[in-house]
C-alpha positions, -999 to +999 in steps of 0.1 A: -224+317+134-206+308+165-181+318+192-145+303+192-127+293+226-091+285+225-078+271+259-040+263+266-037+258+231-004+245+221+017+232+189+052+216+193+074+202+165+095+179+187+115+201+212+104+233+194+073+249+209+058+271+183+024+279+203+027+282+241-004+277+257-026+304+242-061+314+259-084+334+238-124+338+238-137+351+204-172+361+205-201+351+180-200+377+152-166+391+162-138+403+137-106+392+155-071+397+137-041+379+147-009+399+141+027+396+147+062+391+129+071+362+111+073+330+132+051+342+159+025+312+155-004+332+142-007+312+110-002+281+128-028+290+152-053+294+125-044+261+110-052+246+142-086+261+143-090+251+107-080+215+115-051+216+088-027+213+119-030+188+147-027+202+183+000+193+208-020+203+237-052+222+250-089+227+234-104+243+206-142+248+209-165+261+178-197+270+194-206+243+220-183+215+204-150+205+210-133+202+175-098+188+185-103+157+166-129+167+140-118+169+104-118+203+086-150+194+066-166+187+102-161+220+116-184+241+097-157+266+089-147+283+056-111+293+048-098+319+022-060+314+016-031+337+006-028+319-029-067+319-037-065+280-044-089+281-075-093+254-098-077+269-132-099+249-155-135+258-139-153+291-144-159+314-115-195+300-111-182+264-110-154+274-083-179+291-062-202+262-062-178+231-062-182+227-023-218+229-026-220+203-052-199+182-030-222+184-002-253+177-021-268+212-020-296+213-049-287+229-080-313+257-074-302+264-038-265+265-051-273+287-079-293+313-056-263+312-031-236+318-058-255+349-073-261+363-039-225+362-030-215+374-065-238+404-061-223+411-026-188+413-040-194+427-072-184+398-094-218+391-112-203+398-144-174+374-142-192+343-132-185+328-167-147+335-167-121+313-157-093+322-131-066+331-158-089+357-173-092+377-138-069+401-122-055+393-085-081+415-068-109+397-088-095+361-079-094+371-043-129+382-044-137+345-061-121+332-033-140+350-007-173+344-027-164+305-025-162+308+012-194+328+015-216+301-003-207+276+024-225+298+049-201+287+075-202+294+113-167+308+109-145+325+084-107+320+086-086+342+064-048+336+061-030+367+048-054+370+020-041+403+007-002+397+006-001+389-031-021+421-042-003+454-048-010+484-024-040+499-042-057+465-046-050+457-009-069+489-001-100+479-021-101+444-010-096+452+026-126+476+023-147+446+006-139+424+035-149+450+060-182+455+043-189+420+041-186+414+076-209+442+083-233+426+059-232+389+070-219+393+107-203+360+108-174+353+133-140+362+113-105+352+124-079+369+103-041+365+102-019+392+088+017+404+094+005+439+083-006+461+112-024+485+090-047+457+081-051+447+118-059+484+127-086+489+099-105+455+100-106+443+135-131+445+164-100+432+185-064+426+177-045+397+190-008+404+190+015+375+192+051+373+199+072+341+199+041+318+203+027+339+233-003+366+233+016+399+239-018+419+242-053+417+232-075+449+229-095+470+205-075+488+178-077+520+201-063+501+230-034+485+215-025+517+199-032+542+229-024+518+257+004+495+247+014+470+273+050+467+262+076+482+241+070+453+216+034+464+211+042+502+212+067+496+185+049+471+165+016+489+160+016+523+140+031+538+112+055+551+116+064+533+148+063+547+183+095+563+192+116+551+221+142+569+241+162+558+271+161+578+302+165+578+339+147+591+371+168+616+389+150+630+417+119+647+405+127+646+367+133+625+339+169+626+321+177+623+289+210+612+272+213+647+255+209+665+289+171+673+287+152+670+318+114+667+321+093+669+352+085+635+364+053+647+382+037+655+349+046+623+331+042+595+360+007+608+370+008+597+405+034+566+398+066+585+408+070+573+443+103+550+446+113+556+410+146+575+416+173+561+400+151+538+378+160+532+342+131+536+319+121+536+282+099+565+270+074+559+242+062+588+221+041+584+189+055+605+160+021+628+159+023+634+195+051+660+192+038+697+191+057+728+181+042+750+207+040+736+243+048+742+278+086+750+280+091+724+309+079+697+283+102+701+256+127+679+241+158+692+221+159+680+185+189+680+163+176+673+127+192+644+109+168+636+081+137+654+066+109+635+046+083+656+030+053+636+024+028+662+010+002+658+039+027+661+066+066+662+072+087+635+089+116+649+109+142+623+122+162+632+149+189+619+178+184+618+215+217+602+226+221+572+202+180+568+200+167+581+165+132+595+170+106+607+145+083+636+147+053+641+123+050+680+118+029+701+097+036+698+059+049+735+058+077+726+083+107+720+064+139+721+087+172+718+074+194+689+085+217+700+113+190+726+126+179+724+162+141+724+170+124+724+204+097+699+204+067+696+228+052+669+244+016+664+256+023+645+288-008+625+287+005+610+254+038+599+269+042+564+277+065+549+303+080+513+303+104+497+327+139+493+309+144+458+321+111+442+317+100+463+287+066+464+303+042+493+308+046+511+341+010+515+354 
């Protein structure tokens, strides 16, 4: 196992800079997930760590070694790809053992490693089958097993679940989490799916436009987003945003609602008069019984009953918001609700910079 250090890491294609000087320290044994929208640089960063992409600037360390100029096979990493990359003419056993054979590992040692990995992943009964005889979830487990037998210092996962249906994604996600708990090897995992990031990671690295927007535990990025982008990217349904202005001692919304600034700003209200803000509220943080002073007027637009709860969509000015309410609440479109807020769960962002106000 090993730590991974990225220092001022850059990648450019001509004048186009894809990764813009990333600094990140990943601890030995840590499970770190890179997440962000398409084109943010997450897969490019992973491929630079793997040695599959050259770097344009900066430094990559795996353990104590600078690996900038080392070939992928010299970095002591194993990578699991989105498309499995299995040899169709080889059995599961042969696929898992191929890299060991190339490295000159003895047949006895290789067989032991293959059986151990197969037992860990629940694919021991599949060892004599070929990939074409397996389901998508089974093929992905084989790809993971092929990486495990290598016993690398670092595992790299590049969107490994994106080809699976929703049920299989959940199953294999659980397998990956259990795998990390068993072997404790450092994992860097790339996904565009924030649910995967939240459920798997020790820490999440949220990327935007080639830069790191925020790094933190799942709880930190969910409950303490440092920007409108992070608040809106993490969580499903996403965080609500409504524009408001500070007027004296109140926060004024486009529909005429006013909330007491002293309860929201928590000591930050000095010199805020006239300031435009973006107010962030997660759908589950609306309540139906609350302090009347901490209430927003919601004219219902759309209702989505989900069984376990009800999503109610409503407008404040031109901003559409969503409240997650109890399953027995089924207001009609056009109805007016008075939804309360817990002030400790309200996030304030500067309207110009979209950064959190501390």
